[in-house]
C-alpha positions, 0 to 999 in steps of 0.5 A: 647860807654861809659857806667857807672857801677852802684856803688852798682853793682861795690861794689858787684863785688868787694866783690865777687872777694875778697871772691873768692880770700880768697877761693883760698887762703884757697884751696891752704892751704888745698892742701898743707896740703893734700900733706904733709899728703900724704908724711907723709903716704908714709914715714910711709909706707916706714918705715913699720909702716903703711901697703902699 
């Protein structure tokens, strides 16, 4: 079976994939920042600067 995808649909799917990839990168950066903040909070608690 040989089927051709509509070029407009193919372009739309490529754009969706591009946007999902960008969202994934942003989410990874956000998760990294959250992890850094969590580590800093733990450090401040260990130094008795913040309550535990």
